[in-house]
C-alpha positions in Angstrom: 0.0 0.0 0.0 2.7 2.5 1.0 4.7 1.4 -2.0 1.8 2.4 -4.3 1.2 5.7 -2.5 4.8 6.8 -2.8 5.1 5.4 -6.3 8.0 3.1 -5.2 10.2 6.1 -4.3 11.1 5.7 -0.7 13.4 8.2 1.1 16.2 5.6 1.2 17.7 7.1 4.3 16.8 6.6 7.9 17.6 10.2 8.8 15.6 11.5 5.9 12.7 9.3 6.8 12.8 10.6 10.3 12.9 14.2 9.1 10.0 13.7 6.7 7.9 12.0 9.4 8.6 14.8 11.9 7.6 17.4 9.3 4.4 15.6 8.4 3.5 15.2 12.1 4.2 18.9 12.7 2.0 19.9 9.8 -0.8 17.5 10.7 -1.0 18.6 14.3 0.0 22.3 14.1 -3.4 23.8 15.0 -3.5 21.7 18.1 0.1 21.8 19.3 0.9 25.5 19.0 -1.2 28.5 19.9 -1.3 31.7 18.1 -1.6 32.7 14.4 2.1 32.8 13.7 2.7 29.0 14.1 -0.3 28.1 11.9 0.8 30.6 9.3 4.3 29.0 9.2 2.7 25.5 8.7 0.4 26.8 5.9 3.3 28.5 4.2 5.3 25.3 4.3 2.4 23.3 2.7 2.1 25.8 -0.1 5.8 26.2 -0.9 6.4 22.5 -0.9 4.1 22.3 -3.9 5.6 25.4 -5.5 9.3 24.3 -5.0 8.6 20.7 -6.0 6.9 21.9 -9.2 10.0 24.1 -9.9 12.2 21.1 -9.3 10.4 19.2 -12.0 11.8 21.7 -14.4 15.3 22.3 -13.0 16.1 19.1 -11.2 14.5 16.5 -13.5 14.6 18.2 -16.9 17.5 20.6 -16.5 15.4 23.6 -17.6 16.2 26.9 -15.8 13.1 29.1 -15.7 12.6 32.4 -14.0 8.9 32.6 -14.9 7.8 30.2 -12.2 6.7 32.8 -9.8 4.5 34.3 -12.6 2.4 31.2 -12.7 2.2 31.2 -8.9 0.9 34.8 -9.1 -1.6 33.9 -11.8 -3.2 31.3 -9.5 -3.3 33.8 -6.6 -4.7 36.7 -8.7 -7.2 34.4 -10.5 -8.9 33.5 -7.3 -8.6 37.0 -5.8 -10.1 38.7 -8.8 -13.0 36.2 -9.2 -13.9 36.3 -5.5 -13.7 40.1 -5.4 -15.8 40.6 -8.5 -18.3 37.7 -8.2 -18.5 37.5 -4.4 -17.4 35.0 -1.8 -19.0 31.9 -3.3 -17.7 28.4 -4.2 -18.7 29.0 -7.8 -16.5 32.1 -7.9 -13.6 30.2 -6.4 -14.1 27.5 -9.1 -14.3 30.0 -11.9 -11.2 31.9 -10.7 -9.2 28.7 -10.2 -10.2 27.2 -13.6 -9.4 30.5 -15.4 -6.1 30.7 -13.7 -5.1 27.2 -14.6 -6.2 27.6 -18.2 -4.3 30.8 -18.6 -1.1 29.4 -17.0 -1.2 26.2 -19.2 -1.7 28.3 -22.3 1.0 30.8 -21.4 3.5 28.1 -20.5 2.7 26.2 -23.7 3.4 29.3 -25.8 6.5 30.3 -23.9 7.9 26.8 -24.1 7.0 26.3 -27.7 8.9 29.5 -28.7 11.7 29.8 -26.2 12.7 26.1 -25.7 14.1 26.1 -29.2 16.9 28.3 -28.0 19.5 26.8 -25.6 21.0 27.4 -22.2 21.1 31.0 -20.9 19.0 32.4 -23.8 15.9 30.4 -22.6 16.5 31.6 -19.1 16.7 35.2 -20.1 13.6 34.9 -22.2 11.6 33.6 -19.2 13.0 36.4 -17.1 11.8 38.9 -19.6 8.3 37.4 -19.7 8.1 37.3 -15.9 9.2 41.0 -15.7 6.6 42.0 -18.3 3.9 40.2 -16.4 4.9 41.9 -13.2 4.6 45.3 -14.9 1.2 44.3 -16.3 0.0 43.5 -12.8 1.0 47.0 -11.7 -0.7 48.6 -14.7 -4.1 46.8 -14.4 -4.9 48.4 -11.0 -8.7 48.1 -11.5 -8.4 44.3 -11.6 -5.3 43.5 -9.5 -5.3 46.4 -7.1 -2.0 47.6 -8.3 0.8 48.1 -5.8 -1.7 47.7 -2.9 -2.8 44.3 -4.0 -6.3 42.9 -3.6 -8.2 41.6 -0.5 -11.3 39.4 -0.8 -13.7 37.4 1.3 -14.0 33.6 1.4 -17.2 31.4 1.6 -18.6 31.4 5.2 -17.4 27.8 5.8 -13.8 29.0 5.5 -14.1 32.2 7.6 -12.7 32.5 11.2 -16.3 33.3 12.4 -17.6 29.9 11.4 -17.4 27.2 14.1 -17.7 23.5 13.1 -18.3 22.4 16.7 -19.6 24.3 19.7 -17.0 23.0 22.0 -13.2 23.1 21.5 -11.3 20.0 20.4 -8.2 19.4 22.4 -8.3 23.0 23.5 -8.6 24.3 19.9 -11.5 26.0 18.3 -12.3 24.3 15.0 -13.3 27.4 13.0 -13.1 28.2 9.3 -9.4 29.2 9.6 -8.5 25.7 10.8 -10.7 24.1 8.1 -8.9 26.2 5.5 -5.6 25.0 6.8 -6.5 21.4 6.5 -7.9 22.0 3.0 -4.5 23.4 2.1 -2.7 20.5 3.8 -4.8 17.9 2.1 -4.4 19.5 -1.3 -0.6 19.9 -0.9 -0.2 16.2 0.1 -2.2 15.1 -3.0 -0.3 17.3 -5.3 3.0 16.1 -3.8 2.0 12.5 -4.3 1.0 13.4 -7.9 4.5 14.7 -8.5 6.1 11.6 -7.0 4.0 9.6 -9.5 5.2 11.8 -12.4 8.9 11.6 -11.7 8.8 7.8 -11.1 6.9 7.1 -14.3 8.3 6.4 -17.8 7.7 10.1 -18.5 9.9 11.0 -15.6 12.7 8.7 -16.7 12.7 10.4 -20.1 13.0 13.8 -18.4 16.1 12.6 -16.6 17.5 11.3 -19.9 17.0 14.7 -21.5 18.7 16.3 -18.5 21.7 14.1 -18.8 22.1 14.1 -22.5 19.4 15.7 -24.7 21.2 14.7 -28.0 21.4 11.1 -27.0 17.7 11.0 -25.8 16.7 12.5 -29.2 18.9 10.0 -31.1 17.2 7.0 -29.6 13.8 8.2 -30.7 12.3 10.5 -28.0 10.8 13.8 -29.1 12.6 16.0 -26.6 10.7 19.2 -27.5 7.4 17.5 -26.7 8.6 16.3 -23.3 10.0 19.7 -22.4 6.9 21.5 -23.4 4.7 19.0 -21.5 6.7 19.3 -18.3 6.6 23.1 -18.6 2.8 23.0 -18.8 2.5 20.6 -15.9 4.9 22.5 -13.7 3.1 25.8 -14.5 -0.3 24.2 -13.6 1.1 22.9 -10.2 2.6 26.4 -9.5 -0.8 27.9 -10.2 -2.4 25.5 -7.7 0.1 26.6 -5.1 -0.8 30.3 -5.8 -4.5 29.4 -5.4 -3.9 27.8 -2.0 -1.8 30.7 -0.8 -4.5 33.2 -1.8 -7.1 31.2 0.1 -4.9 31.2 3.2 -4.0 34.9 3.2 -7.2 36.2 1.7 -5.0 38.8 0.1 -2.8 38.9 -3.0 -0.1 41.5 -3.9 2.8 41.9 -6.3 5.4 41.5 -3.6 4.0 38.3 -2.2 3.4 36.6 -5.6 5.1 37.9 -8.8 8.0 39.8 -7.2 11.5 38.6 -8.1 12.2 37.9 -4.4 9.7 35.1 -4.6 11.6 33.5 -7.5 14.8 33.7 -5.5 13.2 32.1 -2.5 12.0 29.2 -4.7 15.5 28.7 -6.1 17.1 28.8 -2.6 14.7 26.3 -1.1 15.2 23.9 -4.1 19.0 24.1 -3.8 19.0 23.7 0.0 16.8 20.6 -0.1 18.4 19.0 -3.2 17.7 19.3 -6.9 16.3 16.2 -8.6 14.6 14.9 -5.5 11.0 15.7 -4.8 11.6 15.0 -1.1 14.2 17.8 -1.2 11.4 20.4 -1.6 9.9 19.3 1.8 13.2 19.5 3.7 14.4 22.7 2.0 11.1 24.5 2.4 10.7 23.5 6.1 14.2 24.7 7.0 13.9 27.9 5.1 10.5 28.9 6.3 11.2 28.0 9.9 14.5 29.9 9.8 12.9 32.9 8.2 10.3 33.2 10.8 12.1 32.2 14.0 15.8 33.0 13.4 15.3 36.6 14.2 13.6 35.8 17.5 16.3 33.3 18.4 19.0 35.9 17.7 17.2 38.4 20.0 17.4 35.9 22.9 21.1 35.2 22.1 21.9 38.9 21.9 20.2 39.6 25.2 22.2 36.9 27.0 25.5 38.5 25.6 24.9 42.0 26.9 28.1 41.7 29.0 30.0 41.4 25.7 28.9 44.3 23.6 30.7 43.2 20.4 29.0 39.8 20.4 25.7 41.3 21.4 25.8 43.6 18.3 26.9 40.7 16.1 23.9 38.7 17.1 21.5 41.6 17.0 18.1 40.6 15.5 18.5 43.2 12.7 21.5 41.2 11.4 19.5 38.0 10.9 19.8 38.2 7.1 23.6 38.2 7.5 23.5 34.9 9.5 20.8 33.5 7.2 23.0 34.1 4.2 26.0 32.6 6.0 23.9 29.5 6.8 22.9 29.2 3.2 26.5 29.5 1.9 27.6 26.8 4.4 24.8 24.5 3.4 25.8 24.8 -0.3 29.4 24.2 0.6 28.9 21.1 2.8 25.8 19.8 0.9 26.5 20.5 -2.8 23.9 18.0 -3.9 21.4 19.3 -1.3 20.5 17.9 2.1 18.5 15.0 0.6 21.2 14.2 -1.9 23.8 14.2 0.9 21.7 11.9 3.1 21.1 9.5 0.3 24.7 9.3 -0.8 25.8 8.8 2.8 23.4 5.9 3.2 24.7 4.3 0.0 28.3 4.6 1.3 27.4 2.9 4.6 25.6 0.1 2.7 
């Protein structure tokens, strides 16, 4: 049963298995174990970005395609739901219309971009996707009547998903099961299903062909595979999955803006998470996203405590000041790339093979 669920792709490392189980338990029990909105927001962000980063890894890690337009499809999903809910009202039909329109637009755009730009090689394709993403970001700012411009767009959700809705009169394990908790579990369930779908894709015959194209495109074409078809197909699939991630994030935040979706900083975060976790491993997205999001949210608080305990040593207290958290975050990233060049998951798996 488990073999079918994971498509035969087990973690192949005891340490990695333990990490994945801990992360899954944390996500499954977050509303009950931790109080406050911050911890639940961290868990929801991890769920969404696992889908987003894993979908990007389908392109870069499995097919060797470097695209800077991935955040654009993420933004299309978020804006599609936000605009539909804002214009048509907080109904399930509006959510379905916005999601369907966003998915259709993303697949169409990715198909056109791939069909035109995948004929060029290496850096030229990457620069072309960067240009398209930049143009889309400018368009979002220009169409202020629909997107809200620089201020973004807020919207309401159906009553079932609002914080005011209560599923039970009494608390469950000390937690009120309201619409916010239901939204979280909707996001968690959707993320798990999409993650398992990606596991199925990379462990299918289609996924093996993608890896062959990544290793040697000329040889893959020589033995009969239509490499352009496979690269266009994975671009469309990856864009659709990124759009789904954008839809989920919009439902959680009930807000969408250029800096949280289509900004270049979002694309950089996706790339960092993928590299930290390990390219070419879907499980790498889980580990990379969890470490990145937790560090981003709690490193500053941790440094505040360290700085306070070092007040007797002014130089060290200033060095660990919370305002310098980005400096330490960057240092941790550099060290992780140096000691884990194949990512954390790649390193754990190679260590297990050496032991065996």
